[in-house]
VOVO-149726 format. One record per residue (C-alpha): residue number from 1; x, y, z; residue in three letters. Coordinates in Angstrom, 2 decimals, decimal comma. Layout:
[atom NUM [X Y Z] 'Ala'] ...
This chain:
[atom 1 [-2,07 -16,11 32,72] 'Met'] [atom 2 [-4,58 -17,04 30,09] 'Thr'] [atom 3 [-5,97 -15,47 26,98] 'Gln'] [atom 4 [-9,38 -17,01 26,39] 'Pro'] [atom 5 [-10,16 -14,63 23,55] 'Asp'] [atom 6 [-7,43 -16,15 21,48] 'Ala'] [atom 7 [-8,99 -19,59 21,74] 'Ser'] [atom 8 [-10,00 -19,91 18,16] 'Thr'] [atom 9 [-10,01 -23,21 16,27] 'Pro'] [atom 10 [-6,55 -22,58 14,85] 'Asp'] [atom 11 [-5,05 -22,98 18,34] 'Asn'] [atom 12 [-4,72 -26,70 17,59] 'Lys'] [atom 13 [-2,14 -25,93 14,95] 'Gly'] [atom 14 [-1,70 -24,13 11,69] 'Ile'] [atom 15 [-4,60 -24,91 9,37] 'Gly'] [atom 16 [-4,38 -25,83 5,69] 'Phe'] [atom 17 [-4,59 -22,22 4,51] 'Phe'] [atom 18 [-1,97 -21,02 7,00] 'Glu'] [atom 19 [0,28 -24,05 6,44] 'Arg'] [atom 20 [0,74 -23,20 2,77] 'Tyr'] [atom 21 [0,73 -19,46 3,28] 'Leu'] [atom 22 [4,18 -19,17 1,72] 'Thr'] [atom 23 [2,73 -20,64 -1,49] 'Val'] [atom 24 [-0,14 -18,14 -1,46] 'Trp'] [atom 25 [2,37 -15,36 -0,79] 'Val'] [atom 26 [4,41 -16,41 -3,81] 'Gly'] [atom 27 [1,31 -16,54 -6,01] 'Leu'] [atom 28 [0,22 -13,10 -4,83] 'Cys'] [atom 29 [3,67 -11,64 -5,55] 'Ile'] [atom 30 [3,51 -13,06 -9,08] 'Val'] [atom 31 [-0,07 -11,80 -9,47] 'Ala'] [atom 32 [0,98 -8,33 -8,37] 'Gly'] [atom 33 [3,90 -8,19 -10,79] 'Ile'] [atom 34 [1,69 -9,46 -13,64] 'Val'] [atom 35 [-1,00 -6,89 -12,77] 'Leu'] [atom 36 [1,59 -4,13 -12,88] 'Gly'] [atom 37 [2,81 -5,32 -16,29] 'Lys'] [atom 38 [-0,50 -5,95 -18,07] 'Ile'] [atom 39 [-2,48 -3,13 -16,47] 'Ala'] [atom 40 [0,05 -0,44 -15,52] 'Pro'] [atom 41 [-2,64 2,21 -15,62] 'Gly'] [atom 42 [-4,58 0,54 -12,80] 'Ile'] [atom 43 [-1,46 0,07 -10,69] 'Ala'] [atom 44 [-0,37 3,66 -11,30] 'Lys'] [atom 45 [-3,80 5,02 -10,37] 'Ser'] [atom 46 [-3,91 3,01 -7,16] 'Leu'] [atom 47 [-0,33 3,96 -6,31] 'Asp'] [atom 48 [-1,21 7,62 -6,81] 'Gly'] [atom 49 [-3,90 7,42 -4,14] 'Met'] [atom 50 [-1,68 8,49 -1,26] 'Ala'] [atom 51 [-1,16 11,00 1,52] 'Ile'] [atom 52 [1,87 13,13 0,62] 'Tyr'] [atom 53 [4,38 14,84 2,90] 'Val'] [atom 54 [7,01 17,13 1,34] 'Asn'] [atom 55 [5,99 15,88 -2,11] 'Glu'] [atom 56 [6,75 12,26 -1,15] 'Ala'] [atom 57 [4,01 9,61 -0,88] 'Pro'] [atom 58 [4,01 8,59 2,78] 'Val'] [atom 59 [0,74 6,67 3,20] 'Ile'] [atom 60 [-0,75 4,63 0,36] 'Ser'] [atom 61 [-4,51 4,78 0,87] 'Ile'] [atom 62 [-5,28 1,35 -0,71] 'Pro'] [atom 63 [-2,54 -0,32 1,35] 'Ile'] [atom 64 [-3,64 1,53 4,49] 'Ala'] [atom 65 [-7,15 0,08 4,03] 'Ile'] [atom 66 [-5,73 -3,41 3,59] 'Cys'] [atom 67 [-3,49 -2,97 6,65] 'Leu'] [atom 68 [-6,50 -1,90 8,70] 'Phe'] [atom 69 [-8,31 -5,15 7,91] 'Phe'] [atom 70 [-5,06 -7,02 8,55] 'Met'] [atom 71 [-4,60 -5,45 11,98] 'Met'] [atom 72 [-8,16 -5,03 13,27] 'Tyr'] [atom 73 [-8,87 -8,76 13,84] 'Pro'] [atom 74 [-5,69 -8,93 15,93] 'Ile'] [atom 75 [-6,39 -5,76 17,91] 'Met'] [atom 76 [-9,97 -6,73 18,74] 'Val'] [atom 77 [-8,74 -9,98 20,34] 'Lys'] [atom 78 [-6,46 -8,19 22,81] 'Ile'] [atom 79 [-7,58 -8,25 26,41] 'Asp'] [atom 80 [-6,14 -5,00 27,74] 'Phe'] [atom 81 [-5,75 -6,42 31,21] 'Ser'] [atom 82 [-3,09 -8,61 29,57] 'Glu'] [atom 83 [-1,43 -5,49 28,18] 'Val'] [atom 84 [-1,07 -4,05 31,68] 'Val'] [atom 85 [0,50 -7,28 32,92] 'Lys'] [atom 86 [2,82 -7,50 29,93] 'Ala'] [atom 87 [3,93 -3,90 30,50] 'Gly'] [atom 88 [5,47 -5,00 33,78] 'Lys'] [atom 89 [7,75 -7,45 31,98] 'Ala'] [atom 90 [10,85 -5,26 32,21] 'Ile'] [atom 91 [13,38 -7,82 31,00] 'Arg'] [atom 92 [11,78 -8,77 27,65] 'Pro'] [atom 93 [10,97 -5,13 26,89] 'Val'] [atom 94 [14,56 -4,22 27,73] 'Gly'] [atom 95 [15,84 -6,99 25,47] 'Leu'] [atom 96 [13,66 -5,71 22,62] 'Thr'] [atom 97 [15,10 -2,20 22,97] 'Leu'] [atom 98 [18,64 -3,58 23,14] 'Leu'] [atom 99 [18,18 -5,64 19,97] 'Leu'] [atom 100 [16,44 -2,91 17,97] 'Asn'] [atom 101 [18,53 0,10 18,91] 'Trp'] [atom 102 [21,92 -1,02 20,27] 'Ala'] [atom 103 [22,59 -4,05 18,05] 'Ile'] [atom 104 [20,46 -4,26 14,89] 'Lys'] [atom 105 [21,37 -0,91 13,23] 'Pro'] [atom 106 [25,09 -1,60 13,58] 'Phe'] [atom 107 [24,97 -5,23 12,44] 'Thr'] [atom 108 [22,91 -4,12 9,42] 'Met'] [atom 109 [25,54 -1,53 8,56] 'Tyr'] [atom 110 [28,39 -4,03 8,98] 'Ala'] [atom 111 [26,75 -6,88 7,06] 'Ile'] [atom 112 [25,46 -4,71 4,20] 'Ala'] [atom 113 [28,79 -2,88 3,90] 'Ser'] [atom 114 [30,71 -6,15 3,66] 'Phe'] [atom 115 [28,44 -7,80 1,09] 'Phe'] [atom 116 [27,59 -4,77 -1,05] 'Leu'] [atom 117 [30,87 -2,87 -0,74] 'Gly'] [atom 118 [33,27 -5,83 -0,86] 'Thr'] [atom 119 [31,94 -9,31 -1,67] 'Leu'] [atom 120 [29,40 -8,30 -4,34] 'Phe'] [atom 121 [31,08 -5,09 -5,52] 'Leu'] [atom 122 [32,37 -6,77 -8,68] 'Gly'] [atom 123 [28,83 -7,85 -9,61] 'Phe'] [atom 124 [27,25 -4,49 -8,81] 'Ile'] [atom 125 [30,03 -2,63 -10,57] 'Gly'] [atom 126 [32,81 -0,74 -8,74] 'Pro'] [atom 127 [32,35 2,21 -11,11] 'Asp'] [atom 128 [28,51 2,08 -11,21] 'Ala'] [atom 129 [26,90 5,26 -9,92] 'Val'] [atom 130 [23,48 6,39 -8,77] 'Asp'] [atom 131 [21,91 9,84 -8,96] 'Tyr'] [atom 132 [20,05 10,81 -5,81] 'Val'] [atom 133 [18,36 13,96 -4,60] 'Lys'] [atom 134 [20,70 16,57 -3,16] 'Ala'] [atom 135 [20,60 16,71 0,66] 'Pro'] [atom 136 [17,58 18,57 1,98] 'Leu'] [atom 137 [18,30 22,21 2,70] 'Gly'] [atom 138 [21,69 22,19 0,98] 'Ser'] [atom 139 [22,82 24,70 -1,64] 'Asn'] [atom 140 [25,84 23,06 -3,26] 'Leu'] [atom 141 [27,56 24,11 -6,48] 'Asp'] [atom 142 [28,02 21,72 -9,39] 'Val'] [atom 143 [31,30 19,86 -8,89] 'Gly'] [atom 144 [31,21 20,15 -5,11] 'Ala'] [atom 145 [31,69 16,98 -3,08] 'Thr'] [atom 146 [29,38 15,82 -0,31] 'Tyr'] [atom 147 [30,44 12,71 1,54] 'Gly'] [atom 148 [31,16 10,07 -1,10] 'Ala'] [atom 149 [29,17 11,95 -3,75] 'Gly'] [atom 150 [29,65 14,75 -6,24] 'Glu'] [atom 151 [27,06 17,34 -7,27] 'Val'] [atom 152 [26,19 17,06 -10,97] 'Val'] [atom 153 [23,47 18,34 -13,28] 'Leu'] [atom 154 [20,93 15,77 -14,50] 'Val'] [atom 155 [18,36 17,19 -16,91] 'Asp'] [atom 156 [19,05 20,63 -15,48] 'Gly'] [atom 157 [18,54 19,49 -11,88] 'Val'] [atom 158 [21,30 19,30 -9,28] 'Lys'] [atom 159 [21,75 15,69 -8,19] 'Met'] [atom 160 [24,30 13,94 -6,05] 'Leu'] [atom 161 [26,28 11,28 -7,92] 'Gln'] [atom 162 [27,21 8,51 -5,49] 'Val'] [atom 163 [28,63 4,98 -5,90] 'Pro'] [atom 164 [25,69 2,66 -6,61] 'Leu'] [atom 165 [26,57 0,24 -3,85] 'Trp'] [atom 166 [26,49 3,06 -1,31] 'Arg'] [atom 167 [23,00 3,95 -2,44] 'Ser'] [atom 168 [21,92 0,35 -1,83] 'Tyr'] [atom 169 [23,66 0,52 1,55] 'Leu'] [atom 170 [21,62 3,61 2,47] 'Ala'] [atom 171 [18,38 1,71 1,83] 'Gly'] [atom 172 [19,56 -1,20 3,95] 'Cys'] [atom 173 [20,41 1,19 6,78] 'Ile'] [atom 174 [16,97 2,78 6,62] 'Leu'] [atom 175 [15,47 -0,70 6,97] 'Leu'] [atom 176 [17,79 -1,60 9,84] 'Gly'] [atom 177 [16,84 1,42 11,94] 'Ile'] [atom 178 [13,08 0,95 11,43] 'Ala'] [atom 179 [11,80 -1,80 13,76] 'Pro'] [atom 180 [8,45 -3,23 12,74] 'Cys'] [atom 181 [5,43 -1,60 14,38] 'Thr'] [atom 182 [2,59 -3,15 12,38] 'Ala'] [atom 183 [3,29 -6,46 10,65] 'Met'] [atom 184 [4,97 -7,90 13,75] 'Val'] [atom 185 [1,51 -8,06 15,31] 'Leu'] [atom 186 [0,55 -10,41 12,48] 'Val'] [atom 187 [3,65 -12,56 13,00] 'Trp'] [atom 188 [3,08 -12,68 16,76] 'Gly'] [atom 189 [-0,56 -13,63 16,21] 'Phe'] [atom 190 [0,33 -16,46 13,78] 'Leu'] [atom 191 [3,01 -17,73 16,17] 'Ala'] [atom 192 [0,48 -17,71 19,02] 'Lys'] [atom 193 [2,52 -15,31 21,11] 'Gly'] [atom 194 [1,18 -12,96 23,79] 'Asn'] [atom 195 [-0,64 -10,28 21,79] 'Asp'] [atom 196 [-0,73 -7,90 24,74] 'Gly'] [atom 197 [3,01 -8,13 25,26] 'His'] [atom 198 [3,62 -7,65 21,53] 'Thr'] [atom 199 [1,47 -4,52 21,56] 'Leu'] [atom 200 [3,40 -3,07 24,50] 'Val'] [atom 201 [6,71 -3,61 22,71] 'Met'] [atom 202 [5,30 -2,10 19,50] 'Val'] [atom 203 [4,17 0,99 21,41] 'Ala'] [atom 204 [7,56 1,43 23,09] 'Ile'] [atom 205 [9,44 0,95 19,82] 'Asn'] [atom 206 [7,16 3,44 18,07] 'Ser'] [atom 207 [7,96 6,11 20,64] 'Leu'] [atom 208 [11,66 5,27 20,64] 'Thr'] [atom 209 [11,75 5,48 16,85] 'Met'] [atom 210 [10,63 9,10 17,02] 'Leu'] [atom 211 [13,79 9,91 18,96] 'Val'] [atom 212 [16,44 7,57 17,59] 'Leu'] [atom 213 [15,45 7,06 13,94] 'Tyr'] [atom 214 [17,00 10,30 12,73] 'Gly'] [atom 215 [19,94 10,17 15,15] 'Val'] [atom 216 [21,08 6,67 14,16] 'Leu'] [atom 217 [20,22 7,25 10,51] 'Gly'] [atom 218 [22,31 10,40 10,32] 'Gly'] [atom 219 [25,23 8,67 12,03] 'Phe'] [atom 220 [25,20 5,45 10,00] 'Leu'] [atom 221 [24,49 6,94 6,60] 'Leu'] [atom 222 [27,71 8,89 6,91] 'Gly'] [atom 223 [26,71 11,42 4,24] 'Val'] [atom 224 [25,35 14,14 6,47] 'Gly'] [atom 225 [22,56 14,65 8,96] 'Gln'] [atom 226 [19,43 12,65 8,17] 'Leu'] [atom 227 [16,36 14,83 8,67] 'Pro'] [atom 228 [13,90 13,09 10,97] 'Val'] [atom 229 [10,67 12,48 8,98] 'Pro'] [atom 230 [8,41 13,38 11,92] 'Trp'] [atom 231 [5,23 13,69 9,88] 'Gln'] [atom 232 [5,89 10,42 8,04] 'Ala'] [atom 233 [6,56 8,56 11,28] 'Leu'] [atom 234 [3,53 9,97 13,07] 'Leu'] [atom 235 [1,23 9,30 10,12] 'Leu'] [atom 236 [2,50 5,74 9,73] 'Ser'] [atom 237 [2,14 4,92 13,40] 'Ile'] [atom 238 [-1,31 6,52 13,51] 'Gly'] [atom 239 [-2,65 4,73 10,42] 'Val'] [atom 240 [-0,98 1,34 10,85] 'Tyr'] [atom 241 [-1,22 0,93 14,64] 'Val'] [atom 242 [-3,33 3,54 16,44] 'Ala'] [atom 243 [-6,42 3,46 14,18] 'Leu'] [atom 244 [-7,00 -0,33 14,25] 'Pro'] [atom 245 [-6,08 -0,37 17,94] 'Leu'] [atom 246 [-8,75 2,19 18,87] 'Val'] [atom 247 [-11,31 0,52 16,60] 'Ala'] [atom 248 [-10,54 -2,89 18,09] 'Gly'] [atom 249 [-10,72 -1,68 21,69] 'Tyr'] [atom 250 [-14,00 0,19 21,25] 'Leu'] [atom 251 [-15,75 -2,52 19,21] 'Ser'] [atom 252 [-14,59 -5,25 21,61] 'Arg'] [atom 253 [-15,92 -3,35 24,59] 'Lys'] [atom 254 [-19,25 -2,65 22,86] 'Trp'] [atom 255 [-19,76 -6,17 21,51] 'Leu'] [atom 256 [-19,03 -7,88 24,83] 'Ile'] [atom 257 [-21,35 -5,45 26,61] 'Ala'] [atom 258 [-24,21 -5,98 24,13] 'Thr'] [atom 259 [-23,77 -9,57 22,96] 'Lys'] [atom 260 [-21,85 -11,19 25,79] 'Gly'] [atom 261 [-18,35 -12,64 25,97] 'Glu'] [atom 262 [-19,43 -16,13 24,82] 'Ala'] [atom 263 [-20,94 -14,76 21,58] 'Trp'] [atom 264 [-17,90 -12,54 21,04] 'Phe'] [atom 265 [-15,49 -15,45 21,49] 'Arg'] [atom 266 [-17,41 -18,24 19,75] 'Asp'] [atom 267 [-19,15 -16,35 16,94] 'Lys'] [atom 268 [-17,53 -13,00 16,17] 'Phe'] [atom 269 [-13,89 -14,08 16,45] 'Leu'] [atom 270 [-14,56 -17,14 14,30] 'Lys'] [atom 271 [-15,79 -14,89 11,50] 'Ile'] [atom 272 [-12,65 -12,73 11,77] 'Leu'] [atom 273 [-10,16 -15,62 11,66] 'Thr'] [atom 274 [-9,41 -15,57 7,88] 'Pro'] [atom 275 [-9,59 -11,79 7,47] 'Ile'] [atom 276 [-6,04 -11,01 8,65] 'Thr'] [atom 277 [-4,36 -13,40 6,22] 'Ile'] [atom 278 [-6,68 -12,45 3,35] 'Thr'] [atom 279 [-5,84 -8,78 3,89] 'Ala'] [atom 280 [-2,13 -9,67 3,99] 'Leu'] [atom 281 [-2,36 -11,38 0,59] 'Leu'] [atom 282 [-4,30 -8,50 -0,98] 'Val'] [atom 283 [-1,68 -6,11 0,39] 'Thr'] [atom 284 [1,06 -8,10 -1,33] 'Leu'] [atom 285 [-0,75 -7,99 -4,66] 'Val'] [atom 286 [-1,01 -4,21 -4,36] 'Leu'] [atom 287 [2,59 -3,69 -3,24] 'Leu'] [atom 288 [4,05 -5,70 -6,07] 'Phe'] [atom 289 [1,74 -4,24 -8,67] 'Ser'] [atom 290 [3,26 -0,88 -7,65] 'Phe'] [atom 291 [6,91 -1,99 -7,50] 'Lys'] [atom 292 [6,98 -5,11 -9,69] 'Gly'] [atom 293 [8,48 -3,34 -12,72] 'Glu'] [atom 294 [11,53 -2,37 -10,70] 'Thr'] [atom 295 [12,03 -5,96 -9,55] 'Ile'] [atom 296 [11,64 -7,41 -13,06] 'Val'] [atom 297 [14,20 -4,95 -14,44] 'Glu'] [atom 298 [16,77 -5,71 -11,71] 'Asn'] [atom 299 [16,64 -9,46 -10,96] 'Pro'] [atom 300 [20,32 -9,95 -10,07] 'Leu'] [atom 301 [20,51 -6,69 -8,16] 'Thr'] [atom 302 [17,61 -7,93 -6,06] 'Ile'] [atom 303 [19,68 -11,00 -5,17] 'Leu'] [atom 304 [22,75 -9,00 -4,13] 'Trp'] [atom 305 [20,62 -6,86 -1,82] 'Ile'] [atom 306 [18,46 -9,73 -0,55] 'Ala'] [atom 307 [21,37 -11,83 0,71] 'Ile'] [atom 308 [22,67 -9,39 3,39] 'Pro'] [atom 309 [19,10 -8,50 4,38] 'Leu'] [atom 310 [18,28 -12,19 4,84] 'Thr'] [atom 311 [21,42 -12,87 6,88] 'Ile'] [atom 312 [20,67 -9,85 9,07] 'Gln'] [atom 313 [17,08 -11,01 9,69] 'Thr'] [atom 314 [18,07 -14,56 10,62] 'Leu'] [atom 315 [20,96 -13,42 12,82] 'Met'] [atom 316 [18,89 -10,92 14,82] 'Ile'] [atom 317 [16,08 -13,45 15,25] 'Phe'] [atom 318 [18,51 -16,14 16,45] 'Ala'] [atom 319 [20,11 -13,69 18,86] 'Leu'] [atom 320 [16,76 -12,59 20,30] 'Gly'] [atom 321 [15,35 -16,11 20,50] 'Tyr'] [atom 322 [18,54 -17,50 22,04] 'Gly'] [atom 323 [18,83 -14,77 24,66] 'Ile'] [atom 324 [15,13 -15,15 25,48] 'Ser'] [atom 325 [15,67 -18,85 26,15] 'Lys'] [atom 326 [18,78 -18,18 28,23] 'Ala'] [atom 327 [16,86 -15,62 30,32] 'Met'] [atom 328 [14,03 -18,07 30,97] 'Gly'] [atom 329 [11,27 -16,26 29,07] 'Phe'] [atom 330 [8,09 -18,13 28,22] 'Thr'] [atom 331 [7,40 -18,97 24,58] 'Tyr'] [atom 332 [4,51 -16,48 24,43] 'Glu'] [atom 333 [7,00 -13,73 25,30] 'Thr'] [atom 334 [10,10 -15,05 23,52] 'Ala'] [atom 335 [8,50 -15,41 20,07] 'Ala'] [atom 336 [7,35 -11,79 19,65] 'Pro'] [atom 337 [10,50 -10,49 21,36] 'Thr'] [atom 338 [12,67 -12,18 18,71] 'Ala'] [atom 339 [10,38 -11,34 15,79] 'Met'] [atom 340 [10,02 -7,64 16,51] 'Ile'] [atom 341 [13,80 -7,41 16,25] 'Gly'] [atom 342 [13,99 -9,47 13,08] 'Ala'] [atom 343 [11,26 -7,69 11,10] 'Ser'] [atom 344 [11,37 -4,16 9,68] 'Asn'] [atom 345 [8,94 -1,28 9,28] 'His'] [atom 346 [9,36 -1,26 5,49] 'Phe'] [atom 347 [6,58 1,28 4,96] 'Glu'] [atom 348 [8,53 3,95 6,86] 'Val'] [atom 349 [11,82 2,88 5,25] 'Ala'] [atom 350 [10,36 3,17 1,72] 'Ile'] [atom 351 [8,79 6,55 2,51] 'Ala'] [atom 352 [12,04 7,89 4,00] 'Thr'] [atom 353 [14,21 6,60 1,13] 'Ala'] [atom 354 [11,83 8,19 -1,38] 'Thr'] [atom 355 [11,76 11,44 0,54] 'Met'] [atom 356 [15,53 11,67 0,95] 'Leu'] [atom 357 [16,90 10,14 -2,24] 'Tyr'] [atom 358 [14,10 9,86 -4,78] 'Gly'] [atom 359 [11,76 7,11 -6,01] 'Leu'] [atom 360 [14,18 5,83 -8,66] 'Ser'] [atom 361 [17,21 5,70 -6,33] 'Ser'] [atom 362 [19,09 2,57 -5,34] 'Gly'] [atom 363 [18,15 3,30 -1,73] 'Ala'] [atom 364 [14,45 3,12 -2,59] 'Ala'] [atom 365 [15,04 -0,14 -4,48] 'Leu'] [atom 366 [16,78 -1,68 -1,45] 'Ala'] [atom 367 [13,80 -0,87 0,77] 'Thr'] [atom 368 [11,48 -2,55 -1,77] 'Val'] [atom 369 [13,67 -5,67 -1,57] 'Val'] [atom 370 [12,95 -5,54 2,16] 'Gly'] [atom 371 [9,28 -6,06 1,32] 'Val'] [atom 372 [10,14 -8,90 -1,07] 'Leu'] [atom 373 [11,98 -10,99 1,52] 'Ile'] [atom 374 [10,12 -9,96 4,68] 'Glu'] [atom 375 [6,97 -12,06 4,32] 'Val'] [atom 376 [8,50 -15,42 3,28] 'Pro'] [atom 377 [11,26 -15,10 5,88] 'Leu'] [atom 378 [8,95 -14,17 8,73] 'Met'] [atom 379 [6,47 -16,92 7,83] 'Leu'] [atom 380 [9,34 -19,39 8,00] 'Gly'] [atom 381 [10,35 -18,04 11,40] 'Leu'] [atom 382 [6,73 -18,29 12,59] 'Val'] [atom 383 [6,73 -22,01 11,71] 'Lys'] [atom 384 [10,11 -22,43 13,43] 'Phe'] [atom 385 [8,76 -20,78 16,58] 'Cys'] [atom 386 [5,69 -23,02 16,71] 'Ile'] [atom 387 [7,82 -26,16 16,28] 'Lys'] [atom 388 [10,22 -25,09 19,07] 'Thr'] [atom 389 [7,59 -23,99 21,57] 'Lys'] [atom 390 [8,66 -26,83 23,84] 'Gly'] [atom 391 [12,06 -25,24 24,34] 'Trp'] [atom 392 [10,51 -22,70 26,71] 'Phe'] [atom 393 [8,84 -22,95 30,14] 'Pro'] [atom 394 [5,06 -22,87 30,58] 'Ala'] [atom 395 [3,35 -19,47 30,48] 'Glu'] [atom 396 [2,51 -19,61 34,18] 'Ser'] [atom 397 [6,10 -18,56 34,91] 'Ser'] [atom 398 [5,54 -15,17 33,24] 'Asp'] [atom 399 [5,49 -13,48 36,63] 'Glu'] [atom 400 [9,20 -14,12 36,93] 'Gly'] [atom 401 [9,91 -12,23 33,73] 'Glu'] [atom 402 [8,90 -8,88 35,18] 'Ser'] [atom 403 [11,58 -9,07 37,84] 'Arg'] 
């Protein structure tokens, strides 16, 4: 099966701008941190422009705008006849669900527990504590215990005092149970995977997350039942996936009908080529202008959290990529299958950590570290995928994958 709409000039290989994207990413991270330091008022004003749920910022309006321009050029390229065909690929979709819901949450818990609770505990501080919001709906007395925490008064407010490393662990868990439903479309696009198949897997994971996010979170956190942030999940999926998808589908249909497929492919798509990456870089500047102060104040802590998150990402990617090869998947299917397991929906994780534990909690910091390592790691994996494309059979064998 072919995807003529994806035949843009960059099909010959990664261009100069894309080849050094990691450098641009690093520069944008630095620019964001500097912006947050020298103009905190601007960063604070932009960060305050958000849609709130239960007094927690769930959708950042500036970042949502950037994500729209990041996602729209990808969505408009999707031929929905390819989506229907990809939806019949039962084995890769099944592998994606297995990785994201039966393996990844538990490996994240095990890896983060070992590194944060054992190997790095001396660096973090065995007696270091964090003060997080009391569990939603609870009415505990001061001095009462809840899981590994104790209820204390902080500035007249009841807070739960927990070991600091456990707070970091909670953030890692929230990342591990949130499979990516937006950025993975960017990674799949850059790796020249099957966009239609990626979209199908994103849709299935989005629906599955509504059911399993709270269940697995409550089980793995081990400090009580995690309330399912239904509104946060629905808003995130609607803004980050559904809106650009609908806009892309409608504009594609209208443009081809009015201008013709040749104009759409040769003119319109060529104009859109740099928009996705440009929007990605602007998003990074915004994100790190919002959270840069936290990173600057906790450089070593960032390292202790980043190491288990990095190991988890590489391990899940290797597992997905290796199983895909063993099962005979084509490259166009194998690349997004592995990457959707490796990447995380950090927007939902940050929103949930803020909602459950507070903006200044260790859990919220851990989810921000997820943003810090996500882009460089995934860009490296994109390059690895492109270089190993020859490991997989030609795309014409895709029909066998649906069996």
